[in-house]
Residue frames as qw, qx, qy, qz and C-alpha x, y, z in Angstrom:
[[0.827, 0.038, -0.537, -0.166, 140.27, 103.74, 172.81],
 [0.622, -0.590, 0.434, -0.276, 140.50, 101.86, 176.10],
 [0.638, 0.356, -0.682, 0.035, 143.18, 99.13, 176.16],
 [0.664, -0.508, 0.414, -0.362, 142.88, 96.49, 178.88],
 [0.066, 0.398, -0.912, -0.078, 144.76, 93.25, 179.37],
 [0.567, -0.078, -0.746, -0.342, 143.26, 89.81, 178.87],
 [0.313, -0.180, -0.820, 0.445, 143.19, 88.97, 182.58],
 [0.168, 0.230, 0.342, -0.895, 141.12, 92.04, 183.40],
 [0.485, 0.092, -0.432, -0.755, 138.84, 91.40, 180.45],
 [0.565, -0.124, -0.797, -0.177, 138.02, 87.80, 181.38],
 [0.170, -0.171, -0.721, 0.649, 137.62, 88.74, 185.04],
 [0.077, -0.674, -0.667, -0.309, 134.62, 90.77, 183.89],
 [0.253, -0.469, -0.315, 0.785, 135.55, 93.92, 185.71],
 [0.279, 0.839, 0.312, -0.347, 133.68, 97.05, 184.73],
 [0.523, 0.120, 0.443, 0.719, 134.63, 98.08, 181.23],
 [0.101, 0.291, 0.288, 0.907, 134.32, 101.75, 180.34],
 [0.162, 0.311, 0.586, -0.731, 131.51, 102.11, 182.91],
 [0.429, 0.223, -0.391, -0.783, 129.30, 101.40, 179.95],
 [0.640, 0.052, 0.666, -0.379, 126.33, 99.05, 179.92],
 [0.676, 0.503, -0.289, -0.454, 126.36, 98.43, 176.16],
 [0.943, -0.047, 0.320, 0.085, 127.06, 94.85, 175.02],
 [0.257, -0.594, 0.574, 0.501, 130.22, 94.04, 173.10],
 [0.839, 0.537, 0.000, -0.089, 130.68, 93.36, 169.40],
 [0.514, -0.626, 0.535, 0.242, 134.01, 91.50, 169.32],
 [0.827, 0.509, -0.238, -0.001, 136.38, 90.48, 166.58],
 [0.672, -0.597, 0.420, 0.129, 139.47, 88.46, 167.36],
 [0.865, 0.438, 0.034, 0.241, 142.69, 87.83, 165.45],
 [0.669, -0.215, 0.057, 0.709, 146.34, 88.73, 164.98],
 [0.223, 0.944, 0.233, -0.072, 145.49, 91.62, 162.62],
 [0.537, -0.384, 0.318, 0.680, 149.06, 91.95, 161.32],
 [0.223, 0.086, 0.488, 0.839, 149.00, 94.80, 158.84],
 [0.305, 0.544, 0.489, -0.610, 145.30, 95.53, 159.28],
 [0.073, -0.070, 0.683, 0.723, 144.76, 94.77, 155.59],
 [0.460, -0.043, -0.289, -0.838, 141.52, 94.92, 153.60],
 [0.589, -0.210, -0.770, -0.129, 140.43, 91.48, 154.82],
 [0.316, -0.253, -0.645, 0.648, 140.84, 92.58, 158.43],
 [0.141, 0.045, 0.055, -0.987, 138.99, 95.81, 157.72],
 [0.519, -0.247, -0.603, -0.554, 135.89, 93.80, 156.72],
 [0.549, -0.363, -0.707, 0.258, 135.85, 92.37, 160.26],
 [0.205, -0.194, -0.326, 0.902, 136.48, 95.76, 161.87],
 [0.272, -0.115, -0.270, -0.916, 133.69, 97.37, 159.86],
 [0.545, -0.352, -0.705, -0.288, 131.25, 94.68, 160.97],
 [0.446, -0.420, -0.610, 0.502, 131.86, 95.29, 164.68],
 [0.068, -0.134, -0.073, 0.986, 131.67, 99.04, 164.11],
 [0.341, -0.182, -0.487, -0.784, 128.31, 98.60, 162.36],
 [0.412, -0.393, -0.820, 0.061, 126.64, 96.69, 165.21],
 [0.214, -0.647, -0.077, -0.727, 124.30, 99.30, 166.65],
 [0.645, -0.656, 0.037, -0.390, 124.32, 99.84, 170.38],
 [0.947, -0.191, -0.085, 0.245, 127.52, 97.84, 170.99],
 [0.290, -0.833, 0.395, 0.259, 131.05, 98.62, 172.09],
 [0.807, 0.534, -0.251, 0.014, 133.26, 97.79, 169.07],
 [0.621, -0.636, 0.458, 0.002, 135.97, 95.55, 170.50],
 [0.710, 0.517, -0.478, 0.011, 139.14, 93.92, 169.14],
 [0.790, -0.494, 0.360, 0.038, 140.85, 91.03, 170.92],
 [0.664, 0.670, -0.320, 0.090, 144.33, 90.63, 169.47],
 [0.897, -0.228, -0.101, 0.364, 147.90, 89.71, 170.42],
 [0.253, -0.889, 0.222, 0.310, 150.83, 91.77, 171.65],
 [0.059, -0.520, 0.745, 0.413, 153.07, 89.61, 169.46],
 [0.730, 0.243, -0.435, -0.468, 152.19, 87.35, 166.58],
 [0.863, -0.297, 0.361, -0.192, 151.67, 83.82, 168.00],
 [0.892, 0.416, -0.109, 0.136, 153.77, 82.47, 165.11],
 [0.167, 0.768, -0.498, 0.365, 156.80, 84.15, 166.69],
 [0.524, -0.450, 0.622, -0.368, 156.38, 81.81, 169.68],
 [0.909, 0.100, 0.338, -0.223, 155.08, 78.70, 167.90],
 [0.858, 0.325, 0.216, 0.333, 157.43, 78.61, 164.90],
 [0.195, -0.888, 0.153, 0.388, 160.25, 81.10, 165.54],
 [0.517, -0.253, 0.614, 0.540, 162.55, 79.40, 163.01],
 [0.302, 0.382, 0.678, 0.551, 160.17, 80.19, 160.12],
 [0.009, 0.847, 0.431, -0.310, 158.46, 83.36, 161.38],
 [0.534, 0.472, 0.253, 0.654, 159.03, 86.01, 158.68],
 [0.186, -0.112, -0.215, 0.952, 158.41, 89.05, 160.90],
 [0.169, 0.687, 0.590, -0.389, 155.47, 91.37, 161.39],
 [0.341, 0.673, 0.378, 0.537, 154.16, 93.77, 158.79],
 [0.016, 0.655, -0.215, 0.724, 154.17, 96.36, 161.54],
 [0.246, 0.081, -0.779, 0.571, 154.44, 96.47, 165.31],
 [0.224, -0.536, -0.787, 0.208, 151.93, 96.35, 168.14],
 [0.081, -0.513, -0.253, 0.816, 151.91, 100.09, 168.86],
 [0.159, 0.157, -0.457, -0.861, 151.10, 100.93, 165.24],
 [0.252, -0.325, -0.872, -0.267, 148.30, 98.34, 165.25],
 [0.185, -0.573, -0.637, 0.480, 146.79, 99.89, 168.39],
 [0.004, -0.411, 0.042, 0.911, 147.02, 103.36, 166.85],
 [0.215, -0.011, -0.663, -0.717, 145.26, 102.27, 163.66],
 [0.237, -0.443, -0.865, 0.012, 142.52, 100.47, 165.60],
 [0.099, -0.574, -0.414, 0.700, 141.84, 103.67, 167.53],
 [0.082, 0.292, -0.326, -0.895, 141.79, 105.69, 164.29],
 [0.217, -0.171, -0.830, -0.485, 139.25, 103.26, 162.84],
 [0.518, -0.393, -0.062, -0.758, 136.87, 103.82, 165.76],
 [0.689, -0.197, -0.686, 0.123, 137.48, 100.74, 167.92],
 [0.386, -0.765, 0.086, -0.508, 136.53, 101.63, 171.49],
 [0.723, -0.534, 0.416, -0.136, 138.01, 98.67, 173.37],
 [0.650, 0.500, -0.571, 0.011, 141.17, 96.68, 172.60],
 [0.816, -0.472, 0.308, -0.128, 142.29, 93.58, 174.49],
 [0.490, 0.615, -0.618, 0.006, 145.88, 92.57, 173.65],
 [0.953, -0.290, 0.051, -0.068, 146.85, 89.05, 174.75],
 [0.090, -0.693, 0.714, 0.034, 150.33, 88.00, 175.81],
 [0.898, 0.188, -0.297, -0.265, 150.66, 84.69, 173.94],
 [0.330, 0.474, -0.764, 0.286, 153.75, 83.57, 175.83],
 [0.285, -0.231, 0.761, -0.535, 153.75, 81.06, 178.66],
 [0.324, 0.183, 0.910, -0.184, 150.71, 78.89, 179.26],
 [0.498, 0.516, 0.137, -0.683, 148.37, 80.82, 176.98],
 [0.385, 0.464, -0.641, -0.474, 149.75, 79.06, 173.90],
 [0.081, 0.048, -0.995, 0.035, 148.76, 75.68, 175.38],
 [0.443, 0.211, 0.477, -0.729, 145.12, 76.64, 175.92],
 [0.294, 0.320, 0.874, 0.219, 142.46, 74.53, 174.21],
 [0.038, -0.254, -0.416, -0.872, 140.22, 76.34, 171.73],
 [0.422, -0.616, -0.617, -0.249, 137.02, 75.60, 173.66],
 [0.506, -0.546, -0.378, 0.550, 138.57, 77.04, 176.82],
 [0.226, -0.065, 0.136, 0.963, 139.60, 80.20, 174.98],
 [0.223, -0.416, -0.517, -0.714, 136.08, 80.71, 173.61],
 [0.508, -0.620, -0.590, 0.092, 134.59, 80.08, 177.07],
 [0.424, -0.443, -0.203, 0.763, 136.84, 82.78, 178.51],
 [0.121, 0.106, 0.341, 0.926, 136.31, 85.14, 175.59],
 [0.357, -0.417, -0.484, -0.681, 132.53, 84.97, 175.83],
 [0.569, -0.454, -0.671, 0.142, 132.16, 84.21, 179.52],
 [0.321, -0.249, -0.343, 0.847, 133.16, 87.54, 181.02],
 [0.192, 0.353, 0.086, -0.912, 131.73, 90.82, 179.89],
 [0.617, 0.495, 0.528, -0.309, 128.46, 90.64, 178.00],
 [0.119, -0.268, 0.655, 0.696, 128.88, 89.92, 174.30],
 [0.642, 0.472, 0.268, -0.541, 126.22, 90.29, 171.62],
 [0.779, 0.615, -0.081, -0.095, 128.24, 89.58, 168.46],
 [0.606, -0.457, 0.530, 0.377, 131.41, 87.64, 167.63],
 [0.605, 0.756, -0.121, -0.217, 132.98, 88.43, 164.23],
 [0.666, -0.369, 0.579, 0.292, 135.51, 86.02, 162.70],
 [0.333, 0.542, -0.588, -0.500, 137.34, 85.45, 159.47],
 [0.918, 0.124, -0.183, -0.330, 136.40, 82.24, 157.67],
 [0.762, 0.292, -0.522, 0.246, 139.87, 80.75, 158.26],
 [0.256, -0.663, 0.453, -0.539, 140.09, 81.73, 161.94],
 [0.825, -0.160, -0.537, 0.074, 141.30, 78.97, 164.28],
 [0.216, -0.717, 0.436, -0.499, 142.21, 79.02, 167.93],
 [0.864, -0.389, 0.244, -0.208, 143.52, 76.68, 170.57],
 [0.340, -0.522, 0.764, 0.170, 146.35, 74.24, 170.97],
 [0.315, 0.288, -0.757, -0.496, 146.80, 71.91, 168.01],
 [0.326, 0.326, 0.560, 0.688, 144.67, 71.15, 166.14],
 [0.096, 0.190, 0.174, -0.962, 142.42, 73.83, 167.62],
 [0.325, 0.586, 0.730, -0.135, 138.92, 74.71, 166.51],
 [0.202, 0.173, 0.430, 0.863, 137.67, 76.71, 163.54],
 [0.241, -0.034, 0.026, -0.970, 134.97, 79.27, 162.92],
 [0.597, -0.227, -0.581, -0.504, 132.16, 76.70, 162.37],
 [0.599, -0.306, -0.689, 0.268, 132.70, 75.03, 165.73],
 [0.178, -0.083, -0.344, 0.918, 133.20, 78.40, 167.42],
 [0.368, -0.197, -0.258, -0.871, 129.85, 79.58, 166.04],
 [0.663, -0.344, -0.638, -0.185, 128.15, 76.58, 167.67],
 [0.505, -0.247, -0.558, 0.610, 129.85, 77.26, 171.02],
 [0.004, -0.021, 0.098, -0.995, 128.95, 80.96, 170.83],
 [0.477, -0.294, -0.475, -0.678, 125.34, 80.14, 169.95],
 [0.612, -0.369, -0.686, 0.140, 125.04, 78.06, 173.12],
 [0.332, -0.314, -0.384, 0.802, 125.95, 81.20, 175.04],
 [0.174, 0.837, 0.479, -0.199, 123.39, 83.29, 173.16],
 [0.152, -0.661, 0.294, 0.673, 126.07, 85.10, 171.14],
 [0.723, 0.665, 0.134, -0.129, 125.50, 85.71, 167.43],
 [0.554, -0.370, 0.496, 0.557, 128.45, 84.86, 165.18],
 [0.572, 0.790, -0.002, -0.220, 129.19, 86.51, 161.85],
 [0.704, -0.228, 0.489, 0.461, 131.83, 84.78, 159.73],
 [0.270, 0.772, -0.219, -0.532, 133.30, 86.88, 156.94],
 [0.896, 0.371, 0.185, 0.158, 133.87, 85.28, 153.58],
 [0.632, -0.204, 0.205, 0.719, 137.38, 85.79, 152.23],
 [0.218, 0.893, -0.010, -0.394, 138.10, 89.24, 150.81],
 [0.818, 0.198, 0.387, 0.377, 139.60, 88.61, 147.38],
 [0.111, 0.827, -0.283, -0.473, 142.05, 90.43, 145.15],
 [0.325, 0.503, -0.711, -0.368, 142.73, 88.97, 141.73],
 [0.839, -0.038, -0.438, -0.322, 140.64, 85.93, 142.68],
 [0.635, 0.031, -0.653, 0.411, 142.88, 85.12, 145.67],
 [0.505, -0.784, -0.354, 0.065, 142.23, 85.78, 149.37],
 [0.125, 0.787, -0.310, 0.518, 143.96, 88.78, 150.90],
 [0.845, -0.464, -0.216, 0.156, 146.18, 87.69, 153.79],
 [0.313, -0.885, 0.319, 0.130, 149.12, 88.93, 155.83],
 [0.730, -0.190, 0.556, 0.349, 151.22, 86.09, 154.37],
 [0.583, 0.618, 0.403, 0.340, 150.42, 87.25, 150.85],
 [0.030, 0.994, -0.046, 0.094, 151.43, 90.81, 151.75],
 [0.555, -0.662, 0.449, 0.229, 154.70, 89.61, 153.28],
 [0.739, 0.156, 0.532, 0.384, 155.46, 87.63, 150.10],
 [0.395, 0.846, 0.239, 0.265, 154.77, 90.68, 147.95],
 [0.209, -0.951, 0.227, 0.020, 157.09, 92.79, 150.09],
 [0.695, -0.408, 0.519, 0.285, 159.84, 90.15, 150.06],
 [0.639, 0.305, 0.549, 0.444, 159.65, 90.04, 146.27],
 [0.211, -0.209, 0.143, 0.944, 159.63, 93.82, 145.90],
 [0.056, -0.500, -0.668, -0.548, 156.01, 94.10, 144.75],
 [0.082, -0.176, -0.448, 0.873, 155.29, 97.19, 146.85],
 [0.388, -0.025, -0.220, -0.895, 152.30, 98.37, 144.82],
 [0.608, -0.213, -0.716, -0.268, 150.61, 95.00, 145.27],
 [0.397, -0.233, -0.698, 0.548, 151.28, 95.05, 149.02],
 [0.085, 0.122, 0.209, -0.967, 149.82, 98.55, 149.28],
 [0.505, -0.114, -0.472, -0.714, 146.75, 97.52, 147.29],
 [0.605, -0.259, -0.753, 0.003, 146.13, 94.58, 149.66],
 [0.286, -0.232, -0.544, 0.754, 146.68, 96.79, 152.70],
 [0.016, 0.827, 0.537, 0.166, 144.37, 99.45, 151.31],
 [0.172, -0.978, 0.049, 0.106, 146.89, 102.20, 152.15],
 [0.448, 0.747, -0.441, 0.218, 150.47, 103.28, 151.61],
 [0.809, -0.086, -0.445, 0.374, 153.31, 101.43, 153.32],
 [0.364, -0.912, 0.076, -0.171, 154.59, 102.84, 156.57],
 [0.164, 0.665, -0.678, 0.267, 157.96, 102.86, 158.31],
 [0.344, -0.329, 0.818, -0.324, 159.07, 99.71, 160.12],
 [0.876, 0.190, -0.098, -0.432, 157.19, 97.42, 157.74],
 [0.952, 0.109, -0.270, 0.098, 158.48, 93.94, 158.48],
 [0.658, -0.685, 0.105, 0.296, 160.96, 95.55, 160.82],
 [0.725, 0.073, 0.319, 0.606, 163.13, 96.41, 157.81],
 [0.298, 0.514, 0.269, 0.758, 162.16, 99.87, 156.54]]
């Protein structure tokens, strides 16, 4: 898996010396749980494309709301390793610190889709980006469509009638419900979960 920084990605420099278009999904991907895997599988399934993940070196919540941030399910290096194991060919980690956190959602989407050629953008239904209040997946789909990029928005992946989320997994871990957390992750817990084990 090739890992390049955001600045190089948006500059549109040659990526992988490969002329294939990109199938991109974007998000924090803390824990890479079953809901995230639905997005990953969709980019992997797009024939003739480079499966690409745009993510963050650190959870943006650590910067935006440090007083209430509960910690990561696992760290950046483990996330990169799992993405490679899943078959992602290109990863673009973003440093959320500094001015990036003040970027408007429309500007982020312009940069995301304005550099290297993109065929498909894959988002979770609850995805939002940009400085408050930001923009959601419906508005992003319109912006992407204007650039000729198809958008696929995943419906929530449910467990017990409730959406699977990183927050739900953190709650389960905090309350000692390890089996539930593992079920939502789709795999056994690993070391350094939440920075505590």
